[in-house]
C-alpha positions in Angstrom: 0.0 0.0 0.0 1.4 3.4 -0.9 1.9 6.2 1.5 -0.9 8.2 -0.1 -3.3 5.3 0.2 -2.5 4.8 3.9 -3.0 8.6 4.5 -6.3 8.6 2.7 -7.4 5.4 4.6 -6.4 7.0 8.0 -8.1 10.3 7.1 -11.3 8.4 6.1 -11.2 6.5 9.4 -10.8 9.8 11.4 -13.7 11.4 9.5 -15.9 8.3 10.1 -15.1 8.4 13.8 -15.9 12.1 14.0 -19.2 11.5 12.3 -20.1 8.7 14.7 -19.2 10.9 17.7 -21.4 13.7 16.3 -24.3 11.4 16.1 -23.8 10.0 19.6 -25.5 13.0 21.2 -28.2 14.1 18.8 -29.7 17.4 20.0 -31.0 20.7 18.6 -28.5 23.4 18.2 -29.9 25.4 21.1 -29.9 22.5 23.6 -27.5 22.4 26.4 -24.8 19.7 26.7 -25.5 16.4 28.3 -23.4 15.8 31.5 -23.1 12.2 32.9 -22.4 11.0 36.4 -20.7 7.8 37.5 -21.7 4.4 36.4 -23.6 1.6 38.2 -24.4 -2.0 37.1 -26.4 -5.0 37.8 -26.2 -8.4 36.2 -23.9 -7.2 33.4 -26.2 -4.2 32.6 -24.5 -0.8 33.2 -25.9 2.7 33.4 -24.9 6.3 33.8 -27.3 9.0 34.9 -27.0 12.1 32.7 -28.6 15.5 32.9 -29.1 18.4 30.5 -30.6 21.8 31.2 -31.8 24.5 28.8 -32.6 28.0 29.8 -35.3 30.0 28.2 -37.4 33.1 28.9 -41.1 33.7 29.0 -41.8 37.4 29.5 -39.8 38.5 32.5 -39.3 35.0 33.9 -36.4 32.7 33.2 -37.1 29.0 33.1 -34.9 25.9 33.1 -35.9 22.8 31.3 -34.1 19.9 32.9 -33.9 16.5 31.1 -32.8 13.2 32.7 -31.0 10.8 30.4 -29.8 7.2 30.7 -26.7 5.8 29.1 -27.1 2.0 29.0 -24.4 -0.6 28.5 -25.0 -4.3 27.9 -21.9 -6.5 28.4 -23.9 -9.7 28.1 -23.5 -12.1 25.1 -27.1 -11.5 24.1 -29.5 -8.6 23.7 -31.5 -7.6 26.8 -34.5 -5.5 27.6 -33.5 -2.9 30.1 -35.9 -0.9 32.4 -34.9 2.4 33.8 -36.3 5.1 36.1 -35.3 8.7 36.7 -35.9 10.7 39.9 -35.3 14.5 40.5 -34.2 16.3 43.7 -34.2 20.0 44.3 -31.7 21.2 46.9 -33.6 23.0 49.7 -36.8 21.1 49.2 -36.0 18.5 51.9 -34.9 15.0 51.1 -37.7 14.1 48.8 -37.0 12.6 45.4 -39.7 13.1 42.8 -40.1 10.4 40.1 -39.7 12.0 36.7 -40.3 9.0 34.5 -39.4 5.6 33.4 -38.9 3.6 30.2 -37.7 0.4 28.7 -35.3 -0.2 25.8 -33.6 -3.1 24.2 -29.8 -3.0 24.3 -27.9 -5.2 21.8 -25.2 -7.5 23.1 -21.9 -5.9 24.0 -23.1 -2.4 23.1 -24.0 1.0 24.5 -27.2 2.9 23.9 -27.9 6.5 24.6 -28.1 8.9 26.2 -31.8 8.2 26.1 -34.0 11.1 27.3 -36.1 9.6 30.1 -38.1 12.6 31.3 -38.2 16.4 31.4 -39.1 18.8 34.2 -39.5 22.6 33.8 -38.7 24.8 36.7 -38.3 28.6 37.4 -34.6 29.6 37.5 -33.1 29.9 40.9 -29.8 29.5 42.6 -30.4 25.9 43.5 -28.8 22.6 42.6 -30.9 20.1 40.7 -29.8 16.4 40.9 -31.2 13.5 38.9 -30.6 9.9 39.6 -31.1 6.9 37.4 -31.3 3.2 38.2 -31.7 0.2 35.8 -32.5 -3.5 35.7 -32.6 -6.1 33.1 -36.1 -7.4 32.4 -37.0 -9.6 35.4 -33.8 -8.8 37.2 -32.7 -6.8 40.2 -32.5 -3.0 40.3 -29.0 -1.4 40.3 -27.8 1.2 42.7 -28.2 4.8 41.7 -26.2 6.9 39.3 -26.5 10.6 39.8 -25.8 13.8 37.8 -26.4 17.4 38.9 -26.6 20.9 37.5 -27.2 24.4 39.0 -30.1 26.2 37.6 -29.5 29.3 35.4 -25.8 28.8 35.6 -24.2 30.6 32.6 
């Protein structure tokens, strides 16, 4: 293989990798970035809780739309249905966690899916920390521990 062919092959591989990376987090141009917390797992199914927040204004009031996401990994040798739940906690509102939503997805063998938007919550902007937590389980299996991610509202 000539040097030019190797360079073109390497360039093609880099462009393909960049395209795949760009597709990994599909979002509208005005959406905030997705930030993920630590990972948890149960029965070879892993998860990371992720959060995104988008600020917008209605009249004189600023709002924050908070979305909980799940990043799911299946290290099994076969595809598995995975259930997930998302909860939300607002700092200063006590120790209560509010269920945001839940879902179920199939994750192919030895692959990762997501981040999958689980649920969205809209809140008035304020100087408070918002934390979401995600847990998962394979269909019919045991729930994992919690994976958390957090953001401060109206942070610029």
